[in-house]
N, C-alpha and C positions, 0 to 999 in steps of 0.2 A: 504493500500500500504506500509505503514511503516513497519508493521509486516512482510509482504512478503519479504521486502528487508533485514530484520534482520536475518531471519531464515537461509539463506545460509551461513551467517557469523558465526553463533553459532555452526552449525553442524560440520564443519571441525575442529573447535577448540576443541570440545568435543571428536571427533574421534582422533585427534592428542594427546590429553592428555591421553586417554585410551591406545593408541598404545605405547606411550613413557613409560608409567607406566609399561605396560606388558613387554616391552623390558628390562627395568631396573630391574624388579623383578626377572628375571631369570638369571641375571648376578651374578657370584661369586664375592667375595670382591676384588679379584685381577683384574678381568675384569672391575668392577666398578671403581677401581682406574685409570685404563687406560682410561676409558671413560671420567671421570671427568678431568683428566690431559689434555686430548686432547681438551676438551671444554674450559678449562681455557686458553689454549694456543691460541685457535682460536677465541674466542668470547670476545671482550673487555667489553661487558655488564655484564660479570660474574666475581665475585671475591670471594676469600676465606679469611675470616677474622678470626683472632685469638680469637675466642669467640665461646663457645659451649652452646647451649640451649637445655633444655629438649624437646624431640620431642612431648611430651604429653601436658605439661602445658606451655612450651616455656619460663620458667624461666632460667636466666643465671646461668650456673653451673661453679663453680670456681675450680673444680677438676674433674678428670675423674672417677667419682663415680656415683652410682645411684642417681637420683633426690630425695632429702630427703622428698619432699612432696609426689610424686607419689609412692615411694617405700613403704610408710606406708599405702597405701589405702587398703591393704589386712587385716589390723588390726593385723599384726604380726603373722598370721597363717602360720605354717611351710609348709602347703600344697600348699600355694600360692608362686610361684617363684618371685624373684626380677629380672625383665627383663629391660635391658637398653642398649643403644648404647655405644660401647666402642671405644675410640679414642686414646688409648695408642699408642705412636709411636713404642713401642716394641711389639705391639700385635702380629705381625706376627712372632716374634722370641720367643714368650712366651713358646712354646713347646721345645725349645732347648737353651734357654738363661742361664740355670743354676739357674733360680730364684726359683726352687723348692728344697725342702730339699734334702740333699745329702744322707740321710739314707733310701730313698725309694728303694724297690727292683728293680733290673735291669729290670725285666719283665714289670714293669710299664712304661718303657721308650721305648718300642718297636716302637711307631710311630716316634721317633726321628731319627731312622736310615734313611739313605738317601733313598728317594723314588726311585723306579725302573725307572720311566721316567727320573728323574733328573740324575740318575747314567748313564743311556745309553746316554742321551743327552750330558753329559760331555765327553763321549768317542768319539762320532761322530761329535761333534761340530766343531772341526778344519777342518773337511772335507766338511762341509756344506757351500753353498753360503748363503749370508745374507737372501735372499728371501726364501730359503729353510727351515730356522729354524722354521718358523711358521707352515709349512707343517709337519715337524718332530714332533713338539710339539703336533699337532693335532693327528698324528698317535700314539704317545706314550701315550697320555691321553685317547686313545680309546682301550687300552689293558685291558683284563680282568685279574682276579687274576692268571690265568694259563700262562699269557704272550701272549695270542692269540689276534689278531685283531678282534674287534667287528664291524668293519665297512669295507665295500669293498673299495679297492683302487680306483675304478672308481668313487665312491661317493666323495672321497677326491679330486680327480682330478676335478670333476665338481664344487665342493665347492670353490676351490682355482683358478679355471679357468686356469689350467695348463695341459699339456699332461700327459696321464696316465703313459707314460714311465718315466717321471720325478718322479712321486710318487713311482713307482716300484724301481727306483734307490735308493731312500731314504729308502724304506723298506729293500732293500738288505743290506744297511749299518747297519740298526738296527738289522737285523737277524744275522749278523756276529760280532756284538759287544758281550760283556759279560753281561749276560749269553747267549750263542749261541742258536739261534732258536727262541728267543723272536721276536714277530712281524709276526709269521707264522699264517696261518688260521686254521690248524689242527695239532693234535699230530704227524701224519705221516709226514707232511711237516717239523715240528721241528726236528724230528729224522733224516730225510734225510739231512738237513742242518748241523746238528751236526756231522753226519757221514762224510760228505764232508770235514769239517774242521779238524776232527780227523784224517782223512786219510793222512793229510799233515805231521803228526808227528808220527803216530803209524801204524803198519801193521794192516789192516782191513780184516776180513774173506772175502773170495772171493764173496760169495753170500749174504752178509749182506744187501746190498741195495735191492736186489730182495726180501729178506725176509720181509723187512719193506714195500716194495711196495705191497706185498701180503696182507697186512692188519695187524694192531697191535693186532687184536683179535687172530691171529695165533701165536703170540709171547708169548705163555703161555705154561708151562710144560704140561698142559692137551691136548694141540693141537700139540705136537711135531710130532706124526705120520702124521698128516694132512699136516703140514709144510714140512716135509721130502718128502712126495709124490709130493707136489706142486713144490718143487725145484729139485725133482728127485735126492735126495742124501740120504745117510744112516741117521737113526734117531740120531746116536751119533754125526754126523756132524751138524745136525740141532740143537742139544742141545748145542753144542759149540757156534754156532751163536747167539742163544737166550741168553746164558750166557754173551757173549761179549756185546750185546746190553744192557742187564740189568745192567751190571757193569759200562758201560761207557757213556750211553746216558740217557736223561731225557725227557719223553714225555710232561712234563709240565714245560718248562724252566723258566717261571715266578716265580716259587716257589723255585728255586734253593737257593736263599738267603733271599727271602722275605716272605716265607710261614708263618712264625711266626707272621707277621704283619697283615695278612689278616684273615677275618672272612666271613662266608657266610652271609653277611649282607643285601644286596639289593635283590630285587625280582628276578633278573636275576643271582644272585650268584656273582655279581661283587662288589668288594669294593676296591677302590683305596687308596693308602697311600698318603695323601695330604701334600703339602709343609707347609700349615698352614690352620687351620680351619676357617670357616666363623662364627662359633658360639662356644663359650666356656661355658660349664656348670660346676660349682663348688659348693661346700658346704660352708655355712656360718661357720659351725663348724663341729667337728667330731662326734657330738651327733647324735644318730640314727634318731631323728625327726627333724634334722636341715633343715632349708629352703635352697632351691637351688637358686643360682645366675646364671643368664643367660646373658652373654655378647655377643652382636651382633656387629660384627666387622664393623667399618667404616674405609675406607682406607685413611683418612686424619683427622688431628686435626683441629677443628674449624667449622665454619658454612659457607655453600655456599649460596650466596645471589646475588641479582641484584645490581650492582654498582650504588649508588645514584647519584654520580657525572656524570655518563654516562646518567642517566635519565634526569638530568638537562641540560646536553649538547645537548640532543636530541631536546630540545625546540628551540635551536638556530642553528640547523643543516643546512648546506648549502643545497640548493635544490637538488643538484646532489648526496648528501650523505644521505638525509633524509630517503629514502625508505630502503637503506641498513642498516642504524642504527636502524630503527624501526624493521626490521627483526631480528637483533641481540638481541634487547630488548625482543621481543616476545619469541625467542628461549631460552634465559636465564631464563625468567620467567617460561616458561614451564618446563625446566629442574629442577629448584628448587622445583616447586610444585610436579612434578612427583617423585623426589627423596624423598620428605617428605612422599608421599603416599606409596612408596615402603617400607620405614622404618616402617611406621605405620602398614602395612600389616604383615611384618615379626615379629614385636613385638607382635601383636595380636596372630599370629600363635603359637609362642613359649610360650606365656603365657598360652594358653590352652593345647598345646601338652605336655608340661613338667608336667602339673598336671595329665594328662591321663597316661603318661608313666613313672611316678616317680619310680615305682618299677623296671622297666627295666633299667632306668638310673643308679640306685644305686646297683641293684642286678644281672643284667645279662640277657642274651637272653631268658632264660626260663620264664621270667616274662613279656615279651612283650604282650601287650593287642591288640586284633584284632581291628583295626580301618582303614578306608579307607580315601583317600583324599576327596572323595565325602561326607563322614560322617562329616568330620571336616569343609568342605566348607559350608554345610548346617547349622552347628552350629554357624559358624561365619558370616553367611549370605553373602557369597561371591560366585562367580562362581567357579565351579570345575577347570576350566582352570587357574584361578588366583591362586588357591591352588597348582596346578601342577607346575606352573612357580616359585612359592615361594620356593618349595621343590627342584626343579631341580638343580642338580650338587652342592648342598651345602654340606659342611662337618661340622660335629659337634664333638667337643672334650668332652668326658664324664669325670666325676670326677676322674675316674681311669686313665685318660690321654689316653685312647683308642680313636682313631679317626675313626668315622664311617660316612657313608653318611646319610644325613637327611632322605632320602627315607627309610632307615632301620626302622624308627619309624612306618612305615605303612606296614611292611612286615608281612602279615597274616600267612605266611608259616613258619616263623622263629622258633616258639615254636615246630612245628612238626619236623622240620629239626634237632633241638637240641635233641629231643627225639630219632630220627633216629640215630644220631651220637652216642648217649649213648648206644643204642641197639647193634650197630656194634662194638663199643669199648669194650663191655663186652661179646660178643658172645663167647661161648665155642667151637662152631664149625661154619663153614661158613653157613650163612643163605641166602636163596634165597629172592628175592624181594617179592614173595608171602608170605613167612613166616614172613618177616618183616611187611608186611601190616596187617597180623593177629595180631601180637604183638602190633602194633600201635593202631589198633581198640580196643584192650583190655585196652589200656591206655586212651581211650576216643578220639582217633583221627581216625575216619573211613576214610580210603583212599584206592584207588585202587592200584593194583600192578604197573601200568604204572606211577602213581603219585610218588610212592616210587622210581622208576627208575629215574624219573625227578629230584627229590630232591637229590637223591644220586649223580647224575651227577653234580648238582649245587655245592654240597659239595666237589667234587673232589674225591669221594670214588669209588673204582673199583667195577665192578660187582662181583658176588659170585665166578665165575670160575677163576677170577684173584686175589682173596684174599686167604690168608691162615690164620691159627689160630693166628698167631702173628701180623696180620694186625691191625693197629690203624689209624684212619682217619687223625691224625695230622702228621703222618710220611709219607714222600714222597719216591717214588722209588729212589734207588741209592743214598740216602742222608746219608752221614756219614757211609755208609756201614751197616746200621742198618736193612736193609731188604734184603731178598734174593728172593723176588717174581719177576718174569720176567714181563716186560711190556706187 
């Protein structure tokens, strides 16, 4: 009977521990900060002390440096990274605080430019109600590298329990901020919004809107006769409309000023420019075989623990407070244990992942090794869902100071997409997707034509009939007047 009575007590506790650990694991460092601050304000059983212990051996550390004991367990091998939790108060400004040498090339500082979501939020902030800011942030952080929404407005409305009209109103503010058209769902929508705004200050060709509505595939010099027939106008008139659209509008508004910060990093082609990274990877020295140092951000300095005075007070708690205080104690204990488990999981993940992807970290995309979350989960003996949560939404700063999503480390298509970009960048004449597929196969990447089309789309590269000989994948339409290709 005793065992039967105990089992129901143990099972919910185990379930709660697992659920809380999984929830903490998928939080970014900023989200974790908000969570901990809220719990500290709410729960008197929880406290943050000005003391930091190594998460592995639990020795007290007197500076924000790797644990001297645990950092030496690799025997000094440069292949083994030094991984530790970082609690610098300036961690979040480390990419813009000026703490790096002044003689680094400007290109190394691309991630320091203001992030597109922050830039837009700063513009529309004064027009937002307090409760709408969270919705706006959700929308802005759901933009892909082209500036398009990757989530449907109705999903945002359901998530925040608000009418869809309220979400659409915020989207409208975003779309009319600079760069105009960001927050649209398609290139066509972006062009139409830009045309609407432009018409307030410039004369717009009479049928420009209808030309865009006809489909951007018709806005090509190769399709002028077809566009002219569709609009029932002379070809010369259609040519003027296409030239106006090409000179004044941008089908990919998110790249207007931020294209140099983005790379086709994640599996879906999306890479955000983050306010600050969750993880910073650096080198011990400039030597080629230098070990790598991996700092995992903690959003506070010190150690989170259960308040011992609260535990003592619980022994003499008034009868009407005992149950409430006991609940606070259990929740505080659970949070501390789950946070430790979260940190331990991310440390183990980075210890192994940095070894596997060392060449990619130091030398670039072409050196990314194919590995899946499932592969690494098996190696670390954790569930694949645990690995997915640990990777989700995390940002990593590489030694070059380039900031990428952690999911990029698992992108099996990246080396193929890198080769594809090189082929198109060097093409002497416009190559079709089928021709590119043949060339990739000759390089050891057997892919189908439709796969080439998919990867080309992810990289933001136009199809063959919209490219010309001067096309380069890093140059956008209408940017600095360097291209004359119509959209």
